C-alpha positions as CSV (number, residue, x, y, z in Angstrom):
1,M,85.9,119.6,155.2
2,L,85.4,123.3,154.5
3,S,88.4,125.6,154.9
4,F,88.5,128.8,157.0
5,A,90.1,132.1,156.1
6,V,91.0,133.7,159.5
7,A,92.4,137.2,159.8
8,I,94.0,138.3,163.1
9,P,94.3,142.1,163.6
10,N,97.0,143.1,166.1
11,L,98.6,146.2,167.6
12,N,100.8,145.8,170.6
13,Q,98.8,142.8,171.9
14,S,101.6,140.3,171.5
15,R,101.2,139.2,175.2
16,F,97.9,137.8,174.1
17,L,98.6,136.9,170.5
18,S,100.3,133.6,171.3
19,V,97.1,132.3,172.9
20,A,95.1,133.3,169.8
21,L,97.5,131.4,167.6
22,E,97.7,128.4,170.0
23,S,93.9,128.2,169.8
24,I,94.1,128.0,166.0
25,R,96.6,125.1,166.3
26,H,93.9,123.3,168.3
27,Q,91.5,123.2,165.4
28,S,90.7,120.2,163.2
29,A,89.5,122.2,160.2
30,P,92.0,123.6,157.6
31,V,92.9,127.2,158.1
32,S,94.4,129.9,155.9
33,L,95.7,132.5,158.4
34,A,96.6,136.1,157.9
35,V,98.1,138.1,160.8
36,M,97.6,141.8,160.2
37,D,99.8,143.9,162.5
38,G,99.5,147.7,162.7
39,G,103.2,148.3,163.5
40,S,103.6,146.9,167.0
41,T,106.6,147.9,169.1
42,D,106.4,144.9,171.5
43,D,107.5,141.3,170.9
44,F,105.3,140.8,167.8
45,D,108.2,139.4,165.7
46,G,109.1,136.9,168.4
47,V,105.6,135.6,168.7
48,V,105.1,135.3,165.0
49,A,108.4,133.4,164.6
50,R,107.2,130.7,167.0
51,Y,104.1,130.1,164.9
52,Q,105.4,130.7,161.4
53,D,104.6,127.1,160.3
54,M,100.9,127.9,160.5
55,I,100.8,131.5,159.3
56,D,100.2,132.0,155.6
57,Y,100.6,135.8,155.5
58,V,102.1,138.5,157.8
59,Q,101.9,142.2,157.4
60,S,103.3,144.7,159.9
61,G,103.1,148.5,159.5
62,P,100.5,151.3,159.1
63,D,97.3,149.7,157.9
64,G,94.5,152.3,157.9
65,G,92.9,150.9,161.0
66,Q,91.6,147.6,162.3
67,A,88.6,147.3,159.9
68,A,90.8,148.0,156.9
69,A,93.4,145.4,158.1
70,I,90.7,142.8,158.7
71,K,89.2,143.4,155.2
72,K,92.6,143.0,153.6
73,G,93.4,139.9,155.6
74,K,90.1,138.3,154.6
75,D,90.9,139.1,150.9
76,I,94.3,137.5,151.2
77,A,93.5,134.4,153.2
78,K,91.8,131.7,151.1
79,G,88.9,129.7,152.5
80,D,85.3,128.8,152.1
81,I,84.3,130.4,155.5
82,V,85.6,133.8,156.6
83,C,86.0,135.1,160.1
84,W,88.4,137.2,162.2
85,L,89.8,136.8,165.7
86,N,91.1,139.8,167.6
87,A,94.6,139.2,169.0
88,D,93.3,139.2,172.6
89,D,90.5,136.7,172.0
90,Y,90.8,132.9,171.3
91,Y,88.8,129.9,170.1
92,F,87.7,126.9,172.0
93,P,89.5,123.7,170.8
94,G,87.6,122.1,167.9
95,A,85.3,125.1,167.4
96,L,86.0,125.4,163.7
97,G,85.3,121.8,163.1
98,A,82.0,122.1,164.8
99,V,81.1,125.1,162.7
100,S,82.2,123.3,159.5
101,D,79.9,120.4,160.3
102,V,76.9,122.7,160.4
103,F,77.9,124.4,157.1
104,E,78.4,121.1,155.4
105,A,75.2,119.5,156.7
106,H,73.2,122.6,155.7
107,P,74.4,124.2,152.5
108,E,71.5,126.7,152.6
109,I,73.0,128.3,155.7
110,D,75.3,131.4,155.2
111,V,76.2,132.4,158.7
112,V,76.8,130.3,161.8
113,Y,77.3,131.9,165.2
114,G,77.6,130.5,168.7
115,D,78.2,131.2,172.4
116,A,81.2,133.0,173.8
117,V,82.7,133.4,177.3
118,H,83.9,136.6,178.7
119,V,87.2,136.2,180.6
120,T,89.7,138.4,182.4
121,P,93.1,139.4,180.9
122,M,94.5,136.3,182.7
123,G,91.8,134.0,181.2
124,D,89.6,133.6,184.3
125,F,85.9,133.1,183.7
126,L,83.6,136.2,184.0
127,S,80.4,135.3,182.3
128,Y,78.9,134.0,179.1
129,F,78.1,136.6,176.4
130,P,74.6,137.3,177.7
131,A,72.9,138.9,174.7
132,V,73.1,135.8,172.4
133,A,69.7,134.7,171.0
134,E,68.2,132.8,168.1
135,F,68.3,134.8,165.0
136,N,65.7,137.6,164.6
137,A,66.3,139.9,161.6
138,R,63.9,142.5,163.0
139,M,65.8,142.7,166.3
140,L,69.3,142.7,164.8
141,P,69.5,146.5,164.4
142,V,68.3,146.9,168.0
143,S,70.4,144.3,169.8
144,C,73.8,143.0,168.7
145,F,73.1,139.4,169.8
146,I,75.9,138.0,167.8
147,C,79.4,137.9,169.4
148,Q,81.9,138.7,166.7
149,P,84.7,136.0,167.4
150,A,82.0,133.3,167.6
151,C,80.6,134.2,164.1
152,F,81.5,132.6,160.8
153,V,80.3,133.5,157.3
154,R,80.4,131.7,153.9
155,R,82.6,133.6,151.6
156,T,79.9,133.8,148.9
157,A,77.6,135.6,151.3
158,Y,80.4,137.8,152.6
159,D,81.3,138.9,149.1
160,K,77.6,139.5,148.2
161,A,77.2,141.8,151.2
162,G,80.3,143.8,150.2
163,G,82.5,142.7,153.1
164,I,83.6,144.8,156.0
165,D,83.2,148.6,155.9
166,P,86.8,149.9,156.6
167,A,85.4,153.3,157.5
168,L,84.0,152.0,160.8
169,K,86.0,151.7,164.0
170,Y,83.8,150.0,166.5
171,T,80.7,148.5,164.8
172,M,82.2,146.9,161.7
173,D,81.0,143.5,162.8
174,W,77.4,144.5,163.7
175,D,77.2,146.5,160.4
176,L,78.3,143.4,158.5
177,W,75.6,141.2,160.2
178,C,72.9,143.8,159.3
179,R,74.1,144.0,155.6
180,L,74.2,140.2,155.4
181,A,70.6,140.0,156.7
182,A,69.5,142.7,154.2
183,C,71.0,140.6,151.4
184,G,68.9,137.6,152.4
185,A,71.6,135.6,154.2
186,T,70.4,132.7,156.3
187,F,71.7,132.7,159.9
188,T,71.7,129.9,162.5
189,Y,72.6,129.8,166.2
190,L,74.9,127.0,167.3
191,H,74.3,126.5,171.1
192,A,77.9,125.7,171.9
193,P,80.9,127.8,173.2
194,L,83.1,128.7,170.3
195,A,85.3,131.6,171.5
196,A,86.7,133.4,174.6
197,V,86.6,137.2,174.7
198,R,88.9,139.1,177.1
199,C,87.1,142.0,178.9
200,Y,89.1,144.8,180.5
201,P,88.9,148.6,180.5
202,E,91.6,149.1,177.9
203,T,89.9,147.1,175.2
204,K,88.7,149.2,172.2
205,T,85.1,148.4,172.9
206,L,85.1,149.5,176.5
207,S,87.2,152.6,175.9
208,G,85.4,153.7,172.7
209,G,83.4,156.5,174.4
210,W,81.0,158.6,172.5
211,R,82.3,157.9,169.0
212,R,81.4,154.2,169.6
213,Y,77.9,155.3,170.7
214,S,77.5,157.4,167.6
215,E,78.2,154.3,165.5
216,I,75.7,152.3,167.5
217,W,73.2,155.1,166.9
218,R,73.9,154.9,163.1
219,I,73.2,151.1,163.1
220,G,69.7,151.6,164.6
221,K,68.9,154.5,162.3
222,K,70.2,153.0,159.1
223,Y,69.1,149.4,159.4
224,G,66.3,149.7,161.9
225,N,64.7,152.6,160.2
226,R,64.4,154.4,163.5
227,L,64.4,158.2,163.7
228,L,65.3,157.9,167.4
229,P,67.5,154.7,168.0
230,V,67.2,153.6,171.6
231,S,69.7,150.7,171.8
232,W,72.8,152.8,172.9
233,P,71.7,153.3,176.5
234,G,71.9,149.5,177.0
235,F,75.4,149.4,175.6
236,Y,76.3,152.4,177.9
237,R,75.0,150.5,180.9
238,Y,77.0,147.4,180.0
239,D,80.2,149.4,179.4
240,L,79.8,151.1,182.8
241,S,79.4,147.8,184.5
242,F,82.9,146.9,183.5
243,K,84.5,150.3,184.1
244,Q,86.8,150.6,187.2
245,N,87.1,153.7,189.3
246,K,83.7,155.1,188.2
247,T,82.9,158.7,189.0
248,L,80.0,159.5,191.2
249,K,78.0,160.6,188.1
250,E,78.8,157.3,186.4
251,K,77.8,155.3,189.5
252,M,74.4,157.2,189.6
253,M,74.0,156.7,185.8
254,L,74.6,153.0,186.1
255,I,72.0,152.7,188.9
256,G,69.5,154.6,186.8
257,L,70.1,152.6,183.7
258,E,69.8,149.3,185.7
259,C,66.5,150.5,187.2
260,A,65.3,151.3,183.7
261,R,66.3,147.9,182.4
262,Q,64.5,146.1,185.3
263,A,61.4,148.3,184.7
264,K,61.5,147.4,181.0
265,K,61.7,143.7,181.8
266,R,58.6,143.9,184.0
267,L,56.7,146.0,181.5
268,C,57.6,143.6,178.6
269,K,57.1,140.5,180.9
270,E,60.5,139.2,179.9
271,T,61.4,135.8,181.3
272,N,64.5,135.2,183.4
273,E,66.2,132.9,180.9
274,T,69.4,131.1,181.9
275,L,72.5,130.3,179.8
276,Y,74.4,127.2,181.1
277,G,72.6,127.8,184.4
278,F,73.5,131.5,184.7
279,Y,70.8,134.1,184.7
280,R,71.7,136.4,181.8
281,W,73.3,139.7,182.8
282,S,73.9,138.4,186.3
283,S,76.1,136.3,188.5
284,R,73.0,134.4,189.8
285,V,72.7,130.7,189.2
286,D,69.6,128.6,188.9
287,G,70.5,125.1,190.3
288,Q,73.6,123.9,188.6
289,C,75.9,126.0,186.3
290,L,78.4,124.9,183.8
291,V,81.6,127.0,183.4
292,Q,83.5,126.2,180.1
293,L,86.9,127.5,179.3
294,P,89.7,126.8,176.7
295,W,92.9,125.9,178.5
296,Y,96.1,126.4,176.5
297,G,98.5,127.0,179.4
298,D,100.5,124.8,181.7
299,R,98.6,121.5,182.3
300,K,100.0,120.9,185.8
301,S,97.8,120.8,188.9
302,K,96.2,124.2,189.8
303,R,94.2,125.8,192.5
304,L,90.8,127.2,191.7
305,T,89.2,129.8,193.9
306,L,85.5,130.6,193.8
307,T,83.8,133.5,195.6
308,V,80.2,132.4,196.2
309,S,76.9,133.3,198.0
310,P,75.6,131.9,200.3
311,P,79.0,132.2,201.9
312,D,78.6,129.2,204.3
313,A,77.0,126.6,202.1
314,S,78.5,123.5,200.5
315,Y,79.1,123.2,196.8
316,R,79.2,120.0,194.6
317,I,81.9,120.5,191.9
318,A,82.8,118.2,189.0
319,I,85.8,119.0,186.8
320,N,85.8,117.4,183.4
321,H,85.6,113.6,184.0
322,A,87.6,113.4,187.2
323,G,84.7,112.7,189.6
324,T,82.5,114.9,191.8
325,E,83.5,116.3,195.2
326,V,81.7,118.4,197.8
327,H,83.5,121.5,199.1
328,P,82.3,123.7,202.0
329,A,82.6,127.4,201.5
330,D,84.8,129.3,204.0
331,N,83.7,132.9,204.5
332,G,82.4,132.9,200.9
333,Q,85.4,131.2,199.3
334,V,85.8,127.7,197.9
335,I,89.3,126.7,197.1
336,I,89.9,123.5,195.0
337,S,93.1,121.7,194.0
338,I,92.5,120.5,190.5
339,P,94.2,117.2,189.8
340,E,96.4,117.0,186.7
341,R,94.2,114.2,185.3
342,A,91.2,116.6,185.1
343,L,93.0,119.2,182.9
344,A,92.2,119.3,179.2
345,A,92.2,121.9,176.4
346,H,88.5,122.3,176.9
347,L,87.7,122.7,180.6
348,L,84.2,121.9,181.9
349,I,83.4,122.7,185.5
350,R,79.9,121.9,187.0
351,I,79.0,123.7,190.2
352,E,75.9,123.2,192.4
353,C,75.0,124.7,195.8
354,L,73.6,121.9,198.0
355,Q,71.6,124.2,200.3
356,N,70.0,126.7,197.9
357,R,68.8,126.4,194.3
358,Q,69.3,130.1,193.8
359,W,72.9,131.1,194.5
360,E,75.7,133.4,193.1
361,L,79.1,132.8,191.6
362,H,80.9,136.2,192.0
363,T,84.4,135.4,191.0
364,F,86.3,132.5,189.4
365,S,90.1,132.5,189.3
366,F,93.0,130.1,188.8
367,E,96.4,130.3,190.6
368,K,99.5,130.4,188.5
369,T,99.5,129.7,184.7
370,Y,96.2,129.9,182.9
371,G,95.2,130.8,179.4
372,G,98.9,130.8,178.3
373,C,99.6,134.3,179.8
374,R,100.7,133.7,183.4
375,A,104.3,133.1,184.3
């Protein structure tokens, strides 16, 4: 089996780091792991001490920024496949083994990327990464349809492309994908969930502001040969959708950008594709949806709360292989007690509205410990 070189950049994210490390413990492929800390003042040393048996290299101190730390970590960690995992993200169990199988079966492939789920800081399901698509080199500089923690690169292709650009702060991943494509790397999309990405206003991506948009502008101009790159408004709309306490100006901007997106869809006759039953960029479901989550927390019985529309319908729900039950919604909420026998490191929940084929799953949350970060 191929080996993986994994770099984890961290700065004061130790409340999440243990879950990232736990997710690597749940992999079947061999891993060389470098944890690159920028000089944290939280419980970094305590977390690392609990996982020292699986960490090959630790650095803590000023590092020149996240991209520089990742680049150094990739150079230090030895492995056939290179990747990096932000401290607040984590892998699905068995993800690296599934990726290794693709690389071994297809030696001509240089890059494997898959699906990712967006989760709250507590690990509750928000959505699937909606932009994911089959590889299209022409569209890559326009739309970053590859989710970084769910992407894996052969070291030979990574070295040929020159590795990560340490000068970039926000788009070092997208820039790398574009350079790999320019070097003739072969990409393939693995339609399977590989990583969970925490989404909250304090993340670097969602708090990047105009410097981030300037890097996005650079991608379109440099690799898309566009004098007037047009992709950044879409990123701005997506960022605004996650922002809490929006100003009136931002609310109006979000409405305008959403109207523009809908007009573009009609003009370009885009289809309403679904991903695991969810319409992309939406909480709407077509028929049955499949919610998938890594579970590295307490495996005792939990309560799951769903907020749904229609608010008075009945919903058929199956959790892993513990059977199927019908639950009526009460004022838009469905509350389920999950039996202990249903819990596993990879949680699969199928949900179907019995009265309407088109319905919405607004929120999805667990009570007590979930994702290794609740007390």
